[in-house]
C-alpha positions as CSV (number, residue, x, y, z in Angstrom):
1,M,-20.2,0.9,28.2
2,E,-18.2,3.7,26.6
3,N,-18.9,4.3,22.9
4,R,-15.3,5.4,22.3
5,V,-12.3,3.2,21.6
6,Q,-8.8,4.3,22.3
7,I,-5.9,3.5,20.0
8,L,-2.3,2.8,21.0
9,D,-0.1,2.7,18.0
10,T,3.1,0.7,18.4
11,T,4.6,1.0,15.0
12,L,7.8,2.5,16.4
13,R,8.3,-0.3,19.0
14,D,6.6,-3.5,18.0
15,G,6.5,-2.5,14.4
16,E,10.3,-2.0,14.5
17,Q,10.6,-5.7,15.4
18,T,9.7,-6.5,11.7
19,S,12.7,-8.2,10.1
20,G,14.9,-5.6,8.5
21,V,13.1,-2.5,9.8
22,S,14.9,0.1,11.8
23,F,13.7,3.7,12.0
24,A,16.3,6.5,12.2
25,M,16.0,9.2,14.8
26,Q,14.3,11.8,12.5
27,E,12.0,9.2,11.1
28,K,10.8,8.2,14.6
29,L,10.1,11.9,15.3
30,S,8.3,12.5,12.0
31,I,6.1,9.4,12.4
32,T,5.3,10.3,16.0
33,R,4.4,13.8,15.0
34,L,2.1,12.6,12.3
35,L,0.4,10.0,14.5
36,L,-0.2,12.3,17.4
37,E,-1.0,15.6,15.7
38,D,-2.5,14.7,12.3
39,V,-3.8,11.2,12.6
40,N,-4.6,11.9,16.3
41,V,-4.1,8.4,17.8
42,D,-4.5,8.4,21.6
43,R,-1.1,7.1,22.5
44,V,2.1,5.9,20.8
45,E,4.7,3.4,21.9
46,I,8.0,4.5,20.5
47,A,10.8,2.2,21.6
48,S,12.1,-0.4,24.0
49,A,14.3,0.7,26.9
50,R,18.0,-0.4,27.0
51,V,18.2,-1.2,23.3
52,S,21.0,1.1,22.3
53,D,22.5,4.5,22.8
54,G,21.0,5.5,19.5
55,E,17.6,4.5,20.7
56,L,18.0,6.6,23.8
57,L,18.9,9.6,21.7
58,A,15.9,9.1,19.5
59,A,13.5,8.6,22.5
60,G,15.0,11.8,24.0
61,K,14.3,13.7,20.8
62,V,10.7,12.5,20.6
63,A,10.2,13.3,24.3
64,A,11.5,16.8,23.9
65,W,9.2,17.5,21.0
66,A,6.2,15.9,22.9
67,K,6.9,17.9,26.0
68,S,6.9,21.1,23.9
69,K,3.5,20.2,22.5
70,N,2.1,19.1,25.9
71,L,1.8,15.5,24.6
72,I,4.3,13.8,26.8
73,D,1.7,11.7,28.6
74,R,0.7,10.2,25.2
75,V,4.2,8.8,24.5
76,E,5.0,5.4,26.0
77,I,8.0,3.1,26.1
78,L,8.5,-0.6,26.8
79,G,10.4,-1.3,30.0
80,F,11.5,-4.5,31.7
81,V,11.5,-6.1,35.1
82,D,15.1,-5.3,35.8
83,G,15.2,-3.3,39.0
84,K,16.0,0.3,38.4
85,V,17.6,0.0,35.0
86,S,14.7,0.5,32.6
87,V,13.1,3.2,34.8
88,D,16.4,5.2,34.9
89,W,16.7,4.7,31.1
90,I,13.2,6.0,30.6
91,C,13.8,9.0,32.9
92,G,17.0,9.7,31.1
93,A,15.1,10.0,27.9
94,G,12.7,12.4,29.5
95,L,9.6,10.1,29.2
96,K,6.9,9.6,31.7
97,V,5.0,6.4,30.8
98,M,6.4,2.9,31.0
99,N,4.8,-0.2,29.6
100,L,6.3,-2.9,31.9
101,L,6.8,-6.2,30.2
102,C,5.8,-9.0,32.6
103,K,5.1,-12.7,32.2
104,G,1.4,-13.3,31.6
105,S,1.6,-17.1,31.6
106,S,3.1,-19.5,34.2
107,K,5.0,-21.2,31.4
108,H,6.9,-18.1,30.5
109,C,7.4,-17.2,34.2
110,L,8.9,-20.6,35.1
111,K,10.7,-21.6,32.0
112,Q,12.1,-18.3,30.8
113,L,12.7,-16.5,34.0
114,G,13.2,-19.6,36.2
115,K,11.2,-18.0,38.9
116,S,8.0,-18.7,40.8
117,E,5.0,-16.4,40.4
118,D,5.6,-14.9,43.9
119,E,9.2,-14.1,43.0
120,H,8.2,-12.5,39.7
121,L,5.5,-10.5,41.4
122,A,7.9,-9.2,44.0
123,D,10.3,-8.1,41.3
124,I,7.4,-6.3,39.4
125,E,6.2,-4.6,42.6
126,S,9.7,-3.3,43.2
127,V,9.9,-1.8,39.7
128,I,6.5,-0.2,40.0
129,N,7.3,1.4,43.4
130,Y,10.6,2.7,42.0
131,A,8.9,4.1,38.9
132,K,6.3,5.8,41.1
133,S,9.1,7.5,43.1
134,K,10.5,8.8,39.9
135,G,7.2,10.2,38.6
136,V,6.8,7.5,35.9
137,K,3.4,6.0,35.2
138,V,3.2,2.3,34.7
139,N,1.1,0.1,32.5
140,V,1.6,-3.6,32.7
141,Y,2.0,-5.9,29.6
142,L,0.9,-9.4,30.3
143,E,3.2,-11.1,27.8
144,D,1.7,-14.4,26.6
145,W,-1.6,-13.7,28.4
146,S,-3.6,-15.6,25.8
147,D,-1.6,-18.8,26.5
148,G,-1.9,-18.1,30.2
149,M,-5.7,-18.0,29.9
150,E,-5.7,-21.2,27.9
151,Q,-3.3,-23.2,30.1
152,D,-3.5,-21.7,33.7
153,R,-5.8,-18.8,34.1
154,Q,-5.5,-19.0,37.9
155,Y,-1.9,-17.8,37.4
156,V,-3.4,-14.8,35.5
157,F,-6.0,-14.1,38.1
158,K,-3.4,-14.2,40.9
159,F,-1.2,-11.9,38.9
160,I,-3.9,-9.3,38.6
161,D,-5.2,-9.8,42.1
162,N,-1.7,-8.9,43.5
163,L,-1.1,-5.9,41.2
164,K,-4.5,-4.3,41.0
165,N,-4.0,-2.2,44.2
166,Y,-0.6,-0.9,43.0
167,S,-0.3,2.2,40.8
168,V,-1.0,0.4,37.5
169,E,-2.7,2.6,35.0
170,R,-3.6,-0.2,32.5
171,F,-3.3,-3.9,32.1
172,M,-2.3,-4.9,28.5
173,L,-3.7,-8.3,27.4
174,S,-1.3,-9.6,24.9
175,D,-1.9,-12.4,22.3
176,T,1.8,-12.6,22.0
177,L,1.9,-15.6,19.7
178,G,-1.3,-14.8,17.8
179,I,-3.0,-18.0,19.0
180,L,-6.5,-16.6,19.6
181,N,-9.5,-16.6,17.4
182,P,-12.6,-14.3,17.7
183,D,-14.4,-16.8,19.9
184,T,-11.6,-17.2,22.4
185,T,-10.8,-13.5,22.3
186,Y,-14.3,-12.6,23.2
187,E,-14.5,-15.3,26.0
188,Y,-11.2,-14.3,27.6
189,C,-11.7,-10.6,27.4
190,L,-15.2,-10.8,28.8
191,E,-14.0,-12.9,31.7
192,M,-11.3,-10.3,32.5
193,I,-13.8,-7.4,32.4
194,T,-16.4,-9.2,34.4
195,R,-13.9,-10.3,37.0
196,Y,-12.2,-6.9,37.2
197,P,-14.8,-4.2,36.2
198,D,-12.8,-1.3,37.7
199,L,-9.6,-2.0,35.8
200,H,-8.6,-0.6,32.5
201,F,-7.6,-3.3,29.9
202,D,-5.9,-2.9,26.5
203,F,-5.9,-5.7,23.9
204,H,-2.7,-6.4,21.9
205,P,-3.1,-8.8,19.0
206,H,-0.8,-10.5,16.6
207,N,-1.6,-11.7,13.1
208,D,-0.1,-15.2,12.9
209,Y,-3.4,-16.7,11.8
210,G,-4.5,-13.6,9.9
211,L,-7.1,-12.9,12.7
212,A,-5.6,-9.8,14.4
213,V,-8.3,-7.4,13.1
214,A,-11.1,-10.0,13.7
215,N,-9.8,-10.5,17.3
216,I,-9.8,-6.7,17.9
217,Y,-13.4,-6.7,16.8
218,A,-14.2,-9.5,19.2
219,A,-12.3,-7.8,22.1
220,I,-14.2,-4.6,21.6
221,K,-17.5,-6.6,21.4
222,A,-16.6,-8.0,24.8
223,G,-16.1,-4.5,26.2
224,I,-12.4,-3.7,25.7
225,R,-12.0,0.0,25.0
226,S,-8.3,0.3,24.2
227,V,-6.6,-1.7,21.4
228,H,-3.1,-1.8,19.9
229,T,-2.3,-1.3,16.2
230,T,0.6,-0.6,13.9
231,V,0.8,1.3,10.6
232,N,0.6,-1.2,7.7
233,G,0.5,-4.1,10.2
234,L,4.2,-4.0,10.8
235,G,5.4,-6.3,13.6
236,E,7.2,-9.5,14.4
237,R,6.5,-12.6,12.3
238,A,3.1,-12.0,10.6
239,G,2.8,-8.6,12.2
240,N,0.1,-6.8,14.1
241,A,-3.3,-5.4,13.3
242,P,-3.1,-2.6,10.7
243,L,-4.4,0.7,11.9
244,S,-6.0,1.3,8.5
245,S,-8.1,-1.9,8.8
246,V,-9.0,-1.6,12.4
247,L,-10.3,1.9,12.1
248,P,-13.2,1.3,9.7
249,V,-14.1,-1.9,11.5
250,I,-14.6,0.2,14.7
251,H,-16.4,3.0,12.9
252,D,-18.6,1.0,10.4
253,Q,-19.0,-2.5,11.9
254,L,-19.1,-1.7,15.6
255,K,-20.6,1.8,15.3
256,L,-18.2,3.2,17.8
257,Q,-16.1,6.3,17.8
258,T,-12.4,7.0,17.9
259,S,-10.3,10.2,17.9
260,I,-8.7,9.3,14.6
261,N,-8.8,11.6,11.5
262,E,-9.5,9.1,8.8
263,N,-8.4,11.3,6.0
264,Q,-4.8,11.1,7.3
265,I,-4.6,7.3,7.2
266,N,-3.3,6.9,3.7
267,R,-0.7,9.7,4.3
268,V,0.8,8.0,7.4
269,S,0.7,4.6,5.6
270,K,2.7,5.9,2.7
271,L,5.2,7.6,5.0
272,V,5.8,4.4,7.0
273,E,6.1,2.4,3.7
274,T,8.8,4.8,2.6
275,Y,10.8,4.7,5.9
276,S,10.4,1.0,6.6
277,G,11.0,-0.2,3.1
278,I,8.1,-2.7,3.5
279,H,5.7,-2.2,0.6
280,I,2.0,-2.1,1.1
281,P,0.3,-5.0,-0.8
282,K,-1.7,-3.6,-3.7
283,N,-4.9,-5.3,-2.4
284,E,-4.4,-4.1,1.2
285,P,-7.8,-2.8,2.5
286,V,-8.0,1.0,2.6
287,V,-4.4,1.9,1.7
288,G,-3.6,-0.6,-1.0
289,E,-2.9,0.8,-4.5
290,N,-5.8,-1.1,-6.1
291,V,-8.5,-1.1,-3.4
292,F,-10.4,1.8,-4.8
293,T,-9.9,0.9,-8.4
294,Q,-12.8,-0.7,-10.4
295,V,-11.6,-3.0,-13.2
296,S,-14.7,-4.5,-14.5
297,G,-16.8,-2.4,-16.9
298,V,-20.0,-3.6,-15.3
299,H,-18.9,-2.2,-12.0
300,A,-18.2,1.2,-13.5
301,D,-21.6,1.1,-15.2
302,G,-23.3,0.3,-11.9
303,D,-21.5,3.2,-10.2
304,E,-22.7,5.5,-13.0
305,K,-26.3,4.4,-12.4
306,D,-26.4,4.9,-8.6
307,N,-23.1,3.8,-7.0
308,L,-24.3,0.2,-7.1
309,Y,-20.8,-1.2,-6.6
310,C,-19.7,1.2,-3.8
311,N,-19.8,0.3,-0.1
312,G,-19.3,2.5,3.0
313,L,-15.5,2.5,2.5
314,K,-15.5,5.6,0.3
315,P,-12.0,6.6,-0.8
316,E,-12.6,10.2,0.1
317,R,-12.8,9.2,3.8
318,F,-9.2,8.2,3.7
319,G,-7.7,11.0,1.5
320,R,-8.0,8.9,-1.7
321,E,-10.0,8.9,-4.9
322,R,-11.9,6.2,-6.8
323,E,-10.3,5.1,-10.0
324,Y,-11.5,3.1,-13.0
325,A,-8.9,0.8,-14.5
326,L,-8.5,0.6,-18.2
327,G,-7.7,-2.7,-19.8
328,K,-9.1,-5.7,-21.6
329,M,-12.0,-5.9,-19.1
330,S,-13.0,-2.3,-19.6
331,G,-16.3,-1.3,-20.8
332,K,-17.5,2.1,-22.0
333,A,-18.4,3.1,-18.5
334,N,-14.8,2.7,-17.3
335,I,-13.5,4.7,-20.2
336,K,-16.1,7.4,-19.9
337,K,-15.2,7.9,-16.2
338,N,-11.6,8.4,-17.1
339,L,-12.4,10.6,-20.0
340,E,-14.6,12.8,-17.8
341,A,-11.7,13.2,-15.4
342,L,-9.5,14.4,-18.2
343,G,-12.2,16.7,-19.7
344,I,-12.4,14.7,-23.0
345,D,-15.8,14.3,-24.7
346,L,-16.3,11.7,-27.4
347,D,-19.3,10.6,-29.4
348,E,-20.6,7.0,-29.5
349,A,-18.6,6.0,-32.6
350,Q,-15.4,7.5,-31.2
351,M,-16.0,5.8,-27.9
352,K,-16.3,2.4,-29.6
353,L,-13.0,3.0,-31.4
354,V,-11.2,4.0,-28.2
355,T,-12.8,1.1,-26.3
356,D,-11.7,-1.4,-28.9
357,R,-8.2,0.0,-28.9
358,I,-7.9,-0.2,-25.1
359,I,-9.0,-3.8,-25.1
360,E,-6.4,-4.6,-27.8
361,L,-3.7,-2.8,-25.8
362,G,-4.9,-4.5,-22.5
363,D,-4.1,-7.9,-24.0
364,K,-0.5,-6.7,-24.1
365,K,-0.4,-4.9,-20.8
366,Q,-2.7,-5.6,-17.9
367,I,-3.6,-2.0,-17.0
368,V,-3.8,1.1,-19.2
369,S,-3.3,4.1,-17.0
370,Q,-5.3,7.3,-17.2
371,D,-2.1,9.0,-18.2
372,D,-2.0,6.8,-21.3
373,L,-5.5,7.7,-22.3
374,P,-4.9,11.0,-24.2
375,Y,-2.3,9.3,-26.3
376,I,-4.7,6.4,-27.2
377,V,-7.5,8.9,-28.1
378,S,-5.1,10.9,-30.3
379,D,-3.8,7.7,-31.9
380,V,-7.3,6.3,-32.6
381,L,-8.9,9.5,-33.9
382,K,-6.0,10.4,-36.2
383,S,-6.3,7.0,-38.0
384,A,-10.0,6.5,-37.9
385,N,-10.7,7.7,-41.4
386,T,-7.7,6.2,-43.2
387,E,-8.6,3.6,-45.8
388,Q,-6.5,0.4,-45.2
389,K,-5.2,-0.3,-48.7
390,V,-1.8,-1.5,-47.3
391,I,-1.7,-4.1,-44.6
392,I,1.5,-5.3,-42.8
393,T,0.6,-9.0,-42.5
394,N,3.7,-10.2,-40.7
395,Y,7.2,-9.2,-39.7
396,S,10.1,-10.7,-37.8
397,L,12.9,-8.8,-36.1
398,S,16.1,-10.4,-34.8
399,L,18.8,-8.8,-32.7
400,A,22.1,-10.6,-31.8
401,Q,25.3,-9.2,-30.2
402,G,28.0,-8.4,-32.8
403,L,25.6,-8.8,-35.7
404,K,23.4,-6.3,-37.5
405,P,19.7,-6.6,-36.8
406,V,17.7,-8.4,-39.5
407,A,14.0,-7.9,-40.5
408,N,11.7,-10.1,-42.5
409,V,8.6,-8.2,-43.7
410,A,5.4,-9.4,-45.4
411,I,2.7,-6.9,-46.6
412,E,-0.3,-6.8,-48.8
413,I,-1.1,-3.9,-51.2
414,D,-4.5,-4.0,-52.7
415,G,-4.8,-7.7,-51.8
416,Q,-1.4,-8.6,-53.4
417,A,1.2,-10.2,-51.1
418,Y,4.9,-9.2,-51.0
419,Q,7.8,-10.2,-48.8
420,Q,11.4,-9.0,-48.3
421,S,14.2,-9.2,-45.8
422,A,17.1,-6.8,-45.0
423,S,19.7,-5.9,-42.3
424,G,20.1,-2.5,-40.8
425,D,21.7,-0.4,-38.1
426,G,18.8,-1.0,-35.8
427,Q,15.6,-3.1,-35.8
428,Y,13.4,-0.4,-37.2
429,D,16.1,0.6,-39.8
430,A,16.2,-3.1,-40.9
431,F,12.4,-3.1,-41.1
432,M,12.3,0.1,-43.3
433,K,15.0,-1.2,-45.6
434,A,13.1,-4.5,-46.2
435,L,9.9,-2.5,-46.7
436,W,11.5,-0.1,-49.3
437,K,12.9,-3.1,-51.1
438,I,9.3,-4.1,-51.8
439,Y,8.4,-0.6,-52.9
440,D,11.5,-0.2,-55.1
441,G,10.9,-3.5,-56.7
442,L,7.3,-2.4,-57.6
443,G,8.6,1.0,-58.8
444,K,6.4,2.7,-56.2
445,P,7.6,6.0,-54.7
446,H,8.0,6.4,-51.0
447,P,8.6,9.3,-48.6
448,I,11.7,10.3,-46.7
449,L,11.7,10.1,-42.9
450,T,12.6,13.6,-41.7
451,D,11.9,13.4,-37.9
452,Y,11.3,10.6,-35.4
453,S,10.3,11.4,-31.8
454,V,9.3,9.2,-28.9
455,T,7.3,10.2,-25.8
456,I,5.9,8.3,-22.8
457,P,3.1,9.4,-20.4
458,P,4.2,11.1,-17.2
459,G,5.7,9.1,-14.4
460,G,8.8,7.4,-16.1
461,R,7.5,3.9,-15.6
462,T,9.4,1.2,-17.5
463,D,6.1,-0.4,-18.4
464,S,4.7,2.8,-19.9
465,F,3.1,2.8,-23.3
466,V,5.2,4.6,-26.0
467,Q,4.0,7.2,-28.5
468,T,6.1,7.5,-31.6
469,I,5.6,10.4,-33.9
470,I,7.3,10.2,-37.3
471,T,7.5,13.1,-39.8
472,W,7.5,12.2,-43.5
473,N,8.2,14.2,-46.7
474,M,6.5,12.9,-49.9
475,N,7.5,15.0,-52.9
476,G,7.2,18.2,-50.8
477,T,4.1,17.1,-48.9
478,V,5.0,17.0,-45.2
479,F,2.8,14.9,-42.8
480,K,3.1,13.1,-39.5
481,T,1.9,9.7,-38.3
482,H,1.5,8.5,-34.8
483,G,2.0,5.0,-33.3
484,F,1.1,3.9,-29.8
485,D,2.2,0.6,-28.2
486,A,3.9,-1.0,-25.2
487,D,7.0,-1.5,-27.4
488,Q,8.8,1.4,-29.0
489,T,9.6,-0.5,-32.2
490,E,6.0,-1.7,-32.6
491,A,4.8,1.8,-32.0
492,A,7.1,3.0,-34.9
493,I,5.8,0.2,-37.2
494,T,2.2,1.2,-36.4
495,A,3.1,4.8,-37.4
496,T,4.7,3.5,-40.6
497,K,1.6,1.4,-41.5
498,K,-0.4,4.6,-41.3
499,M,2.1,6.4,-43.5
500,L,1.8,3.6,-46.2
501,N,-1.9,4.1,-46.4
502,I,-1.6,7.9,-46.5
503,I,0.8,7.9,-49.4
504,E,-1.6,5.8,-51.4
505,T,-3.8,8.9,-51.5
506,I,-1.0,11.3,-52.4
507,K,-0.9,11.8,-56.2
């Protein structure tokens, strides 16, 4: 048995049957180029014949490019049992390989076509002969083959027996409705291979029961050496088997080879995500945003000590990097990994302060990004040695349309409690006016705010943390305080709390 498995990717045909997905001409060309040249799949199925004039133009553009690269035999198109129509359409596009959609179950043949098996076979043979006269190679799709094997396999065997001596390159065994499981897939595929050892079979799964990848595994175990996938599992209903999941199953679980360049998988997945508008789930194997991110601190610690929490799916294989999430479940190992990536070195005491602050922030926001980390380090280290003589024990901010914001503020100074309220031109302005009411009532001096700036980490996310830097002037002494939080006003209040403790030291 061959140790190499071929991949036909049908993102641009079967994948385009995903609800709401339609690829423009240039998108079809760019995906085809990436799949054939960079990912290096064996074959691509790019369209269905007769769909539209636009589809004909797109197929022609892809065909012209493929011909210029000597790849035309690796580009295929779905055709129908319709006399000369599909063949002429395919020839008009400049393509050379037709995947002829035939009825692989007696139920589909009788109830959809209203024809006997002999009538359907005669029509198929006519199309094959015409295609051959036009120089078009023919593969035969057995639509609903899985149901045919379950309900009337003698129909399937008669079908193959009548066509095996025609010029059919491949017979494509389709689990059209996704009804198979690994056991039945193995049984039916093995029966086909045993009965017809000289024929070349493809297996085409669907994912209705979430078993498409498992069924490909079973089909290959049975001896199938060509399987169909789509990028990101696009396809009708629950979709098809994702190329990104099938590939490591073949390489790692079955110990077989393909022609695929694994390090291009993430790239093509992101491109198809962009063009299709169908987002990749964050936990999707291999290409999901989170699949190479360790969240638990104990996992990062294990990786540090000998990659104890890593498996064979190394992110570098697929053009990705391992990341260590920062949040309330982080431990020192997670944080250390991220600091090392940024070139930041902290001692044990500083690490504890940063860890505690990240856990505190993680309670407000699930994940702290690596981009946030330098801001957190700066915030923590700048306030680490400030004595906390002034504590903001509570505050309430209200905002209503047509009314000035109102703040209620409670603080402690050297253990004594004080409270005031005020309105202002904004929530922070109201907060400061209430605060200065307390200080003015005590006859305590306070600084003037001279500058107020807000920055967020790169990326422009709406859930980014905010760093607020406020410049103060206290009787000629100018200093800055930093605040860091998920909310801009809270970040400013954090900076203000640091200012209150600093002015206690200014004589």
